[in-house]
N, C-alpha and C positions, 0 to 999 in steps of 0.2 A: 543518601543514595545517588542522586545526580552526578556528584564528584567521583563516586567509586565507579558509575557506570561509564563516565569518561575515561578514567584511569585504565579501565579493563579495555576498552576500544582502542585507546591510544598505545597500549602496551602490547596488544595482538597485532595491531598494525605494523609497529615497530619490528616484532618478529618476522612478519611477513615481507618487509621491505628486506631486512638481512638476507633473509632465506632466498627471495627471489633474485637480488642482485648476486648473490653468489652463483646460483644456479645459471643466471644469465650470463656471468662472466665464462663459465665452465662450457657452456654450450655454444657460445660465440666461438671460442678457442677452437672446439671440436667442428662447429661448422666451417671454419675458415680453412683449417688443417684438412681437412676430409672433402672440402669443396661441396658441402652438401646444403642446397638451400632450404631442406626441411628443417634440418636442426638450426640454421641460423634463424629461420623464422620462429620456431619455438624459442629461441633464444630473446628474441624482441618481444613475444607474448609476455614472456617472464619479466621483461624489463617495463611492460607497458602495466602489470600487475603491481611491480614496485611503485611506480609513478602514482598508479590508483589510490595505493595505501598512502602515501603521502599527504593527497589531495584529502583523503578522508580524514588523516590527523587534522589537517588546517581547517577542514569544515566542522570537526568536532569541538576544536578551540574556540571557534569564532561562535558557533551555535551555544557555546556554553556561558557567554557574556551574560551579564547581569542585565535585566531590563532596564530602561532609562526613559527620560521623558519623550523622545522621540519613537522609541520602541517598546511601548508598557508591556506587551506580552512576551518580551525576550526576542532571541534571534534564531530560534531553533530551526527555522525553515531553512536556514543557511544550509543545513545537510542535505536538502532537496537539490540544491543549487551545486553543491560539491559533487553529488552523486550524478548530474547532469553533465558535469564536467567530465567525469569519470568514464560517464558512457560514450562521450565524445572521442576522447582517447583511444579507448577500445574499439571504436568504429573507425576512426583513421588507422590505427595499427592493421586491422583487418583488411581495409582497401589497398593499404601500400603492401602487404603479404600478398595479396590476389596478384596484384600488378606484377611483383617480382616472380611470382612462381610461374605466370603466364609467358614472361620473358625466357624464363627455364626451358619451359616445354617449347618455345619458337627455336630457341637456341641451347640445345642440351649440352650438360658437361657431366661427364662421369665421375660419381663421388669416389672416395678411397677412404673405407672405415678400418679402424684398428680395433683390435680386441677391446684396448683400455677404453677406446671411445665409447664403444658399446657398454660396456661395464658402468662409466660415468652416466650414461642415459638411463640404464636400467636403475641405478642409484637414485637418478632426478626423479624417476617416477614414484618409486617408493617415499621420498622425501614430500613430495607434492601430496600424495595420500594422506599421509600423516599429518602435514600442514592443513590440507584443506578439513578434515574431521575436526581438528583442534579448533580452528577458527569458527567453521560452522557452530560447534558447541558452545563457544564463547558468544556469538552474536544471538543464539536462541536464549542463551541465559540473561544477558542484559537488555534483550529485544532489540538489538542493533540490526536493522535492514541491510546496512552498508557491510557488516560483518558477515552476516548470513550468506549475501551473493558473493563476497569475496572467498567465503569457504567452499560454496557451490562451484564457483569459477575455479579454485584450486584444483577439486577433484575432477570437473572437466578436463583442466590442463593434463593432469596425469594420464586421462584417455588419451589426448592428443599426442602426448610423449610416446605413450606406449605404441601408437600408430607409427612415429617415425621410428622407434625401435624395430617395429615388425618390418619396414619397409627395408631398414638396413640390413636385418638379417637374411630377407628375402634376396637382397641384392649380392650378400658374401656367399649365398648358397646357390643361386641361379646366375647371377649376372645381370638380371633383369633390374633395370633402375625405374623406381616408381617415385623417386623424390619430387620432382616438380608436381606430379599429380596429388602426392600426399598433401604438398605446399597448399595445393589450391583448395583442398579438403579443409585443411587446418585454417586458412583463411575464412573460408565461407563460415566456418562454425565461429569465429571470432566476429565477423561481422554480424551473424545471428544473434550472437551476446550483446555486442553493443546495441543493436537495434531494440532488442527487448528490454534492456536496461534503461534506454532513454525511453520508451512507451511507458515503462511502470513508473518512472520518475515524472514524466508528463502528467500521469493519471493522478499522482500524489499532489501536485501542485494544481491541478484543475479542480480536485475533489472527486472522491469516489463514494459509492453506496457504504456505509458504516457496516462494520463486521456484525453479521446477525447475533453471534453468540453475545456480544457485549451489550447490543442494544435489547436484546431479550433480557439479559440479566439485570439492566437498569429498570425496565419496566417491572419486571417482577418484584424488584426491591420496593418500588414506588408503590404498587399495588398491593402490597402486603399490609399496608396501613389500612385499618377499617374505614376511615373517612375518605379515601381516595376511591371513586368509582371508575377510574380510568387514567391511564398516561399515554397521552396523544401528541403528535408533531414533534417527536423527539429527533432533535436536529443536532448532529456531532460535527465538530470541526476542531483542528489541531493547528498548534503553532511549532511543529517539530515533533519528533518520535518522544512518546512517553509526555506530551503535553495536550492532553484531551480535553476539550470544553464542550458542553452541550447546554440546549435549552429545551424546555419541554413544557406541554400543557397538562394541568392536572384537572380533572373533572371533580368537583366538590360539592357537598348538598348546600342550597341557597340559604339555608340557615345559619352558616357558619359566619362568625364576626371576624374583621379584619385583624383582630389580635390573635384570634384562633388559627387562621390562614398563615399568620407570620411564623407562629410558633412552629405550625405543622412542616411549611416549608423549609426552615432553618434545620429542623429535625431530619428532613430527608436528605438534603443537602450533605450534611456530614455523614450520613448513612452511605450514600452512592459514593461520594469520595473515599470512603473507608474501605468499602469492599470493592471497588473497581477503579480507583485512581482517577475517576472521571469528576472536573470540576462543573458542578450546576451552576451556570452563571446567570441564568435566567428561568424562572418559573411562573409560566402565565396560569389563570385560572378560568376555566368554564363552569358555569353555574348550572347544577343540576334541580330539575324540579322535584319538589319532595310535597306531599299531602294534597295532591290534585289528580283524581283518577280521568278527569278529562283530557289534563295535558298528558298522561300515559298513555290514553289510547290514540292521542294525535301523534305522539313519539312514534308508537309502534307502526302505525299506518304509513306516516312519512319514512321510515327505516325500510319498509316492505316495498315501496315503490321505487325509494332511489337505488336499494341493494339489487333490484329485479334486471338492472342494467349491467352487463359483463363488464364493461369500463369501470365502474363503481367499486373500489376498492374497499372503503371504509367511509361510515358516517359517525360523527362524533361532534361533542359540544352542542348538543341540541337544547335548546331552551325556548319555550313558548310561554308568552303573556296571554292567556286566554281573556282578560279585561281589555288589555291595549290592542288585542289583536295583532302582535307581533310574533314572529318566528324567526329564529337564527340557528344555524348549524354550518360546520365544516363538511366539505365532500373531499375525498382523497381518490384521484381518479389516475387511472393509468397511463402510460404514454400512448396508448391505442387511440385515444381522442384528444383533440384541443380542448384545453380548458374552458374557452370561450363557447365551444360548441356543446360541451357536456353542462356548462350552467344553463345556457339556454333551453336544453331538453329538461331538465329537471325544474327550471323555474316554470316554464310554461303547463307541464304536467301538474305541479303542485298549485299553481294559480287558479287552475281549472277546478281542482278538487277543494280549495279553501280561498274563495275569491274574495272573501273580507279580511283576510290575513295579509299584513305586510310582511312580505318574505325577504329575510337577507341570507344569503348562500356564499361562503367563502371557500374558494377553491384551494385545495392543499396538494403539494407535490407528494409523489410516490417515492421517499427519500428513505426509507428504510422498512425492513420486511416485518 
């Protein structure tokens, strides 16, 4: 599956390179002959798209290297680095285009379009639309963010090329030259796209909140088992596209043996991977009190006290030893309060209600919905 995905990305990227180089060549010639800064900048944009596709191929090849001793989880994150380089190229192209367009505004030169030039630009618009739809569809099929972004960018380029065509028609009909101003608009959109790509890639590198649909699905699969009282602390991380790993805590009855827990977790690991493709690399256990009415009453009271605070998102992993007078649980707190402050408030409140108990509270971060 991984090899097929890489082949689709490389094959589609090569098609994009060939198409963009051809369009860039035609537009460059038209831009020089007609003295049109807008068409010339549109050619530069196509050339940057071709370069982006080359880097995408290189990134895909490197990311597909097999794991080794130094990088036991593979090289998948290289795709994020290649995406960062692509965004830098796009940003540079936009800034350069803006500078050249401003020069043309300060020192204007009249363009001279021919009918053939207009026809070629119109054909280029259609080619970009077809290319964009195809590349985006392939990206969605193999779950490649790079291809999806390239497809969207191609559709966007078609709009920009259409604006160049429109300004050329306006000039032919009225003699009003909007060339340099259209060039500034194109440059602005290119800069915007570059910044957005860079921010998105940075977010992937830094780590973002896991997709709610997939986390909900994983928790649903885990809690379908009758022995699992709850699934908490689901933490997801990845080492490149389609290389998702996760860890989770399961709340299980305190009567289960180590062998029973081992069989359960192995079964659930296989189930989650089969249904979602996510590898559960770590499964922790919370013990659930059974057979004690006193423990159940204390748990209910503690839950009500903690969840009365607006910033308390969830309480889980609760266990109380009524003989040893020990109480432990985790609290998920929102980002509206500092963890130390939240712990202090909860601890003081519970210590006042249960002075004879040794209370241990672990703060959790609200990392998934």
